[in-house]
C-alpha positions as CSV (number, residue, x, y, z in Angstrom):
1,X,-24.7,-77.4,15.4
2,X,-22.7,-76.4,18.5
3,X,-19.6,-76.3,16.5
4,X,-21.3,-74.0,14.0
5,X,-22.5,-71.8,16.8
6,X,-19.0,-71.7,18.2
7,X,-17.5,-70.7,14.8
8,X,-20.2,-68.0,14.4
9,X,-19.4,-66.8,17.9
10,X,-15.7,-66.8,17.1
11,X,-16.3,-64.9,13.9
12,X,-18.5,-62.4,15.7
13,X,-15.8,-61.9,18.4
14,X,-13.2,-61.4,15.6
15,X,-15.5,-58.9,13.9
16,X,-16.2,-57.1,17.2
17,X,-12.5,-57.0,18.0
18,X,-11.8,-55.5,14.5
19,X,-14.6,-53.0,14.9
20,X,-13.2,-52.0,18.3
21,X,-9.8,-51.6,16.7
22,X,-11.2,-49.4,13.9
23,X,-13.3,-47.4,16.4
24,X,-10.1,-46.8,18.5
25,X,-8.1,-45.8,15.4
26,X,-10.9,-43.4,14.4
27,X,-11.0,-41.9,17.9
28,X,-7.3,-41.4,17.8
29,X,-7.6,-39.8,14.3
30,X,-10.5,-37.6,15.6
31,X,-8.4,-36.5,18.6
32,X,-5.5,-35.7,16.3
33,X,-7.8,-33.7,14.0
34,X,-9.3,-31.8,16.9
35,X,-5.9,-30.9,18.1
36,X,-4.9,-29.6,14.7
37,X,-8.2,-27.7,14.5
38,X,-7.4,-26.1,17.9
39,X,-3.9,-25.1,16.7
40,X,-5.3,-23.7,13.5
41,X,-7.9,-21.6,15.4
42,X,-5.0,-20.3,17.7
43,X,-3.0,-19.5,14.6
44,X,-6.0,-17.7,13.0
45,X,-6.5,-15.7,16.2
46,X,-2.8,-14.7,16.2
47,X,-2.9,-13.7,12.5
48,X,-6.1,-11.7,13.0
49,X,-4.5,-9.9,16.0
50,X,-1.4,-9.2,14.0
51,X,-3.5,-7.9,11.1
52,X,-5.4,-5.6,13.4
53,X,-2.2,-4.3,15.0
54,X,-0.7,-3.7,11.5
55,X,-3.8,-1.9,10.3
56,X,-3.8,0.3,13.5
57,X,-0.1,1.1,13.0
58,X,-0.7,2.0,9.3
59,X,-3.5,4.4,10.3
60,X,-1.3,6.0,12.9
61,X,1.5,6.4,10.4
62,X,-0.9,7.9,7.9
63,X,-2.2,10.4,10.5
64,X,1.3,11.4,11.4
65,X,2.3,11.7,7.8
66,X,-0.8,13.9,7.1
67,X,0.0,16.1,10.1
68,X,3.6,16.5,8.9
69,X,2.5,17.3,5.4
70,X,0.2,20.0,6.8
71,X,3.0,21.5,8.8
72,X,5.3,21.5,5.8
73,X,2.7,23.2,3.6
74,X,2.2,25.9,6.3
75,X,5.9,26.4,6.5
76,X,6.1,26.8,2.7
77,X,3.3,29.4,2.8
78,X,5.1,31.3,5.6
79,X,8.3,31.2,3.7
80,X,6.6,32.5,0.5
81,X,5.1,35.3,2.5
82,X,8.4,36.2,4.1
83,X,10.1,36.0,0.6
84,X,7.5,38.5,-0.7
85,X,8.1,40.8,2.3
86,X,11.9,40.6,1.7
87,X,11.5,41.4,-2.0
88,X,9.3,44.4,-1.2
89,X,11.8,45.6,1.4
90,X,14.6,45.1,-1.1
91,X,12.8,47.1,-3.8
92,X,12.0,49.9,-1.3
93,X,15.6,50.1,-0.2
94,X,16.8,50.0,-3.7
95,X,14.6,52.9,-4.6
96,X,15.7,54.8,-1.6
97,X,19.4,54.3,-2.3
98,X,19.1,54.9,-6.1
99,X,20.6,58.3,-6.8
100,X,22.4,58.8,-3.5
101,X,25.7,59.2,-5.3
102,X,24.6,62.4,-7.2
103,X,22.5,64.7,-5.0
104,X,21.7,67.3,-7.6
105,X,21.0,67.0,-11.3
106,X,24.2,67.4,-13.2
107,X,24.3,69.5,-16.3
108,X,23.6,67.9,-19.6
109,X,26.8,66.4,-21.0
110,X,28.2,67.9,-24.1
111,X,28.2,64.6,-25.9
112,X,24.5,63.8,-26.7
113,X,25.4,60.1,-27.2
114,X,26.0,59.7,-23.4
115,X,23.6,59.3,-20.5
116,X,23.5,62.4,-18.3
117,X,23.7,60.3,-15.1
118,X,25.8,57.2,-15.7
119,X,27.6,58.4,-18.9
120,X,26.7,55.1,-20.7
121,X,26.8,55.2,-24.5
122,X,23.4,55.2,-26.2
123,X,23.3,52.3,-28.6
124,X,20.8,50.3,-30.4
125,X,19.8,48.4,-27.3
126,X,20.1,51.3,-24.7
127,X,17.4,53.7,-25.4
128,X,17.7,57.5,-24.8
129,X,14.9,59.3,-22.8
130,X,14.6,63.1,-22.3
131,X,14.1,64.0,-18.7
132,X,10.8,65.8,-18.5
133,X,11.5,67.7,-15.3
134,X,14.2,70.0,-14.0
135,X,17.4,69.1,-15.8
136,X,16.0,68.3,-19.4
137,X,19.0,65.9,-19.8
138,X,19.1,62.7,-21.8
139,X,19.1,59.6,-19.6
140,X,19.1,55.8,-20.1
141,X,16.4,53.4,-19.0
142,X,18.3,52.5,-15.8
143,X,18.7,56.1,-14.7
144,X,15.1,57.1,-15.4
145,X,11.7,56.5,-13.8
146,X,8.4,56.0,-15.7
147,X,6.0,58.9,-14.9
148,X,3.1,57.4,-16.8
149,X,1.5,59.9,-19.2
150,X,4.2,62.5,-18.3
151,X,7.0,60.4,-19.8
152,X,10.2,59.5,-18.0
153,X,12.5,61.6,-15.8
154,X,15.8,61.0,-14.2
155,X,16.0,59.5,-10.7
156,X,17.3,62.7,-9.1
157,X,14.5,64.9,-10.5
158,X,12.0,62.3,-9.5
159,X,13.3,62.2,-5.9
160,X,13.3,65.9,-5.7
161,X,9.7,66.0,-6.9
162,X,8.6,63.0,-4.7
163,X,10.6,63.2,-1.5
164,X,8.5,60.4,0.1
165,X,10.1,57.9,-2.4
166,X,13.5,58.3,-0.7
């Protein structure tokens, strides 16, 4: 019986030693896994921080882009206003300078097929108008001004009748 007891004790010691070995291996594995978990959490925090920084930078870029777009739209509006002003000024100057070359109405040319002002030939595409004012000459579309219900008159007659247009 003592021999049986001794073999049981030896088996128990062997089993205890194996259990201790397994427990130690499991503790080492657990320590390794905790270390990996700690590294994974640190990586997660770094990635979250990087994501927040990237989102913040994207919002700042979007705000800057929106402000730049608003400035460009304002510049376009200002340029369109200035263009309209320049066109109006050009038209006013063109009307003032039109007819400076001939200060007085010239007599009607002998050839009824020519404009009284620029001496252009009246053709199918260049229409002839009778001046309804002083000179009663025949003028082309370029050398005449639309007077509405009163018809058209040459630029010189119009400027004499409306001196504020010059």
